[in-house]
C-alpha positions as CSV (number, residue, x, y, z in Angstrom):
1,M,102.0,102.3,106.3
2,K,98.4,101.3,106.9
3,I,97.0,103.6,104.2
4,I,99.2,102.1,101.5
5,K,98.3,98.5,102.7
6,Y,94.6,99.3,102.4
7,L,95.0,100.8,98.9
8,M,97.0,97.8,97.7
9,L,94.4,95.4,99.1
10,I,91.6,97.1,97.3
11,L,93.6,97.2,94.1
12,L,94.2,93.5,94.3
13,L,90.5,92.9,94.8
14,A,89.7,95.1,91.8
15,S,92.3,93.5,89.5
16,P,90.2,90.4,88.5
17,A,87.5,92.8,87.2
18,Y,90.3,94.5,85.2
19,S,91.5,91.2,83.7
20,I,88.1,90.1,82.7
21,A,87.5,93.5,81.1
22,Q,90.5,93.0,78.7
23,T,88.3,90.5,76.7
24,N,86.8,92.3,73.8
25,I,87.8,95.5,75.5
26,T,87.1,98.0,72.6
27,E,83.5,96.8,72.2
28,K,82.8,96.9,75.9
29,D,84.3,100.3,76.4
30,S,82.3,101.8,73.5
31,L,79.1,100.3,74.8
32,Y,79.7,101.6,78.3
33,I,80.6,105.1,77.1
34,I,77.5,105.2,74.8
35,Q,75.3,104.1,77.7
36,K,76.6,106.8,80.0
37,D,77.0,109.6,77.5
38,D,74.3,109.2,74.9
39,S,71.4,107.1,76.3
40,K,69.4,110.2,77.3
41,K,69.1,113.9,76.5
42,P,70.4,116.4,77.4
43,A,74.0,115.4,76.7
44,K,76.1,114.1,79.6
45,V,79.8,113.2,79.6
46,L,81.2,110.6,81.9
47,H,83.8,112.1,84.3
48,A,85.7,110.6,87.3
49,E,84.6,112.6,90.3
50,P,87.3,113.2,93.0
51,L,86.5,111.5,96.3
52,Y,87.7,114.0,98.9
53,I,86.6,117.3,97.4
54,D,83.6,115.8,95.7
55,L,81.1,117.6,93.4
56,I,77.6,118.7,94.3
57,R,76.2,116.3,91.6
58,D,77.6,114.7,88.4
59,L,78.5,117.3,85.8
60,G,75.7,117.5,83.3
61,A,73.3,116.1,86.0
62,R,69.9,114.8,84.7
63,K,66.6,115.4,86.5
64,G,65.8,112.7,89.0
65,E,69.4,111.7,89.9
66,K,70.2,111.4,93.6
67,E,72.9,110.1,95.8
68,W,73.7,109.5,99.5
69,N,77.2,109.8,100.9
70,L,78.6,108.7,104.2
71,G,82.2,109.7,104.9
72,L,84.6,108.7,107.7
73,G,88.1,110.1,108.1
74,L,91.1,110.2,110.4
75,T,93.8,112.9,110.5
76,D,97.0,112.5,112.6
77,N,97.9,115.9,114.0
78,L,101.0,116.7,116.1
79,S,99.2,116.9,119.5
80,F,95.8,115.3,118.8
81,D,93.9,113.1,116.4
82,S,90.8,114.3,114.6
83,Y,88.1,112.0,113.4
84,E,85.7,113.4,110.8
85,A,82.3,112.1,109.8
86,L,79.8,113.4,107.3
87,I,76.5,112.6,105.8
88,E,75.3,114.3,102.7
89,Y,72.4,114.0,100.2
90,E,72.6,115.4,96.7
91,W,70.0,115.4,94.0
92,A,69.1,117.0,90.6
93,P,65.6,118.7,90.6
94,M,66.1,119.6,86.9
95,D,68.5,118.9,84.1
96,R,72.1,120.1,84.8
97,L,71.3,121.5,88.2
98,G,72.6,119.7,91.3
99,L,71.7,120.5,95.0
100,E,73.3,119.2,98.2
101,V,72.8,119.3,102.0
102,E,75.7,118.1,104.1
103,L,76.3,117.7,107.9
104,P,80.1,117.4,108.7
105,F,81.2,116.4,112.2
106,T,84.6,116.4,113.9
107,F,85.7,114.6,117.0
108,Y,89.1,114.9,118.7
109,T,91.3,112.8,121.0
110,P,94.6,113.9,122.6
111,I,97.9,112.1,121.9
112,N,101.4,112.3,123.3
113,G,100.1,113.3,126.7
114,T,98.4,116.5,125.4
115,A,96.2,118.0,128.1
116,K,92.5,117.8,127.2
117,A,92.2,121.6,127.7
118,L,94.5,122.0,124.7
119,V,92.4,119.8,122.4
120,P,89.5,121.3,120.5
121,S,85.9,120.4,121.5
122,N,83.9,117.9,119.4
123,Q,81.4,119.6,117.1
124,L,78.9,119.5,114.3
125,N,81.1,121.9,112.2
126,S,78.3,123.4,110.1
127,I,75.2,123.0,108.0
128,K,76.3,123.1,104.3
129,V,73.9,123.8,101.5
130,A,75.1,124.0,97.9
131,A,74.1,124.3,94.2
132,Q,75.9,123.5,91.0
133,W,74.9,124.3,87.4
134,S,76.6,122.6,84.5
135,F,76.6,125.5,81.9
136,F,78.8,123.7,79.3
137,V,78.6,120.0,78.3
138,N,80.3,119.0,75.0
139,E,80.3,115.3,74.1
140,R,82.6,115.8,71.1
141,A,85.3,117.5,73.2
142,K,84.5,115.2,76.2
143,T,84.5,118.4,78.3
144,S,82.1,119.7,81.0
145,M,82.1,123.0,83.0
146,A,80.1,124.0,86.0
147,L,79.6,127.0,88.3
148,G,78.6,126.4,91.9
149,Y,78.1,127.9,95.3
150,I,78.4,126.4,98.8
151,N,77.0,128.3,101.8
152,E,78.3,126.9,105.1
153,F,76.6,128.0,108.4
154,E,79.3,127.5,111.0
155,L,78.1,126.2,114.4
156,S,79.5,126.5,117.9
157,D,81.2,123.4,119.3
158,F,79.4,121.0,121.6
159,K,80.9,122.6,124.7
160,N,79.3,126.0,123.7
161,F,76.5,124.7,121.6
162,G,73.8,127.3,121.2
163,D,75.9,130.1,122.5
164,P,75.7,131.2,119.8
165,F,74.1,128.6,117.6
166,I,75.5,130.0,114.4
167,K,78.9,131.7,114.9
168,G,79.8,132.5,111.3
169,N,79.3,131.9,107.7
170,V,81.5,130.7,104.8
171,Y,80.8,131.9,101.3
172,N,82.3,129.6,98.6
173,P,81.6,130.2,94.9
174,F,83.5,127.8,92.7
175,L,84.3,126.7,89.1
176,V,84.7,123.1,87.8
177,V,86.3,122.2,84.5
178,A,86.6,118.5,83.6
179,K,87.9,116.6,80.6
180,R,88.0,113.0,79.6
181,W,91.0,112.0,77.5
182,G,90.0,109.1,75.4
183,D,87.7,106.6,77.2
184,N,89.6,106.0,80.4
185,F,91.8,109.0,81.5
186,H,90.2,111.9,83.4
187,S,91.3,115.3,84.6
188,L,89.4,117.9,86.7
189,V,90.0,121.3,88.2
190,Y,87.9,122.6,91.0
191,T,88.7,126.1,92.2
192,G,87.3,129.1,94.1
193,P,87.7,131.4,97.1
194,M,86.4,130.6,100.6
195,I,85.3,133.8,102.4
196,E,84.8,133.2,106.1
197,Q,82.8,135.7,108.2
198,N,82.9,135.7,112.0
199,F,79.6,137.0,113.3
200,I,81.1,137.8,116.8
201,T,84.0,140.0,115.5
202,D,82.4,140.7,112.1
203,K,85.8,140.1,110.5
204,F,86.3,138.3,107.2
205,H,89.1,135.9,106.2
206,T,89.6,134.8,102.6
207,T,91.6,131.8,101.3
208,Y,91.7,130.4,97.8
209,D,91.6,126.7,96.9
210,V,92.9,125.1,93.7
211,N,92.1,121.4,93.6
212,T,93.2,119.3,90.7
213,S,92.7,115.6,90.1
214,F,93.7,112.9,87.7
215,H,92.1,109.4,87.3
216,Y,92.3,106.3,85.3
217,M,88.9,104.5,85.1
218,I,89.2,100.7,84.7
219,P,87.6,99.7,81.4
220,N,83.9,98.7,81.4
221,T,83.5,99.6,85.1
222,R,83.0,102.6,87.4
223,N,86.1,101.7,89.3
224,F,89.1,104.0,89.2
225,I,92.4,104.9,90.6
226,G,93.8,108.4,90.8
227,I,95.1,111.3,92.9
228,E,93.9,114.7,94.1
229,F,96.1,117.6,94.8
230,N,94.3,119.9,97.3
231,K,96.1,123.3,97.4
232,T,95.2,126.3,99.6
233,F,96.6,129.8,99.4
234,D,96.2,131.8,102.6
235,D,97.7,135.4,102.7
236,G,101.1,134.3,101.4
237,D,101.0,130.9,103.0
238,F,100.7,127.7,100.9
239,D,99.4,124.3,101.9
240,M,99.1,121.2,99.8
241,T,97.9,117.7,100.4
242,M,98.3,114.8,98.0
243,R,95.4,112.3,98.2
244,P,95.9,109.0,96.3
245,Q,92.6,107.2,95.9
246,M,90.5,104.5,94.4
247,R,86.8,103.8,93.9
248,V,85.4,100.3,93.8
249,G,81.8,99.2,93.0
250,I,80.3,96.8,95.5
251,V,77.0,96.3,93.8
252,D,75.3,98.1,90.9
253,N,74.4,101.3,92.8
254,L,76.8,101.1,95.8
255,M,80.5,102.1,95.8
256,I,83.2,102.7,98.3
257,G,86.0,105.3,97.9
258,I,89.3,105.0,99.8
259,V,91.6,108.0,100.1
260,G,95.0,108.6,101.6
261,G,96.3,112.0,102.7
262,I,99.9,113.0,102.4
263,P,100.6,116.6,103.4
264,V,103.4,118.3,101.4
265,S,103.6,121.6,103.2
266,R,101.4,121.5,106.3
267,E,103.0,122.5,109.6
268,N,100.5,120.8,112.0
269,E,99.2,117.8,110.1
270,R,100.6,114.4,109.2
271,L,99.1,111.5,107.4
272,S,95.3,111.1,107.0
273,S,92.8,108.6,105.6
274,F,89.3,108.9,104.4
275,L,86.5,106.5,103.4
276,R,83.4,107.4,101.4
277,L,80.4,105.1,101.0
278,I,78.3,106.2,97.9
279,W,74.8,104.9,97.4
280,E,72.8,106.0,94.3
281,P,69.1,105.1,94.6
282,K,67.5,104.0,91.3
283,H,65.7,106.8,89.4
284,K,63.6,107.0,86.3
């Protein structure tokens, strides 16, 4: 399976860094955690951020932080393949407040002889704007909590682009709770409702997401391996996708995240993969 091969390849590439880090590991870990957690005020706890359902900004964000993300994904559906691409920019205009703008695209190709008329039209899915406020950061407990809100202006597909331009809206308040266990193990829960309004029919549809993740961060690095469980409750229906993942630093402020997708209870979706390129411009 290609996804597993890619994950194993990156893990092998990351293993030399892990071996080197074993030398004087306690001292290095403590210095790294101190640098990330205590070098500035207000307080900030180092947490591993999931790669597929990512946060608006680091928990406990500090003024001046910023980040660019470029994402590319492939999902194998039963009658067509979908390719997703996204570009997003996130920044912290003040301590503990993160903002984000994202443009997600989806492109479709038929498979197994599926007629083109039965395949969805390519589209810029929406314009997403979001905010996240870290209301609780406790270094002693190594725990952070945040409230956030995503507003998604849904756009018509390219075939009907502009007719109308905005066809609906998604209202998505959410709560994030993260805890670091010791220096290297991380857990996080991201949950909230997604309320979709169709402007044409003026109907509302609500689903509820519960996303949990667990990660192990390789000592003295920002590299990690872990897994996300993305769960959706939809009027009695339940879908879940497991997403094994890893993040590897390329240079000091550039990282790549690799994610596999394994649906547990999805009727129309098979395996998927996703890559996220993360660039953090230097800030004061």
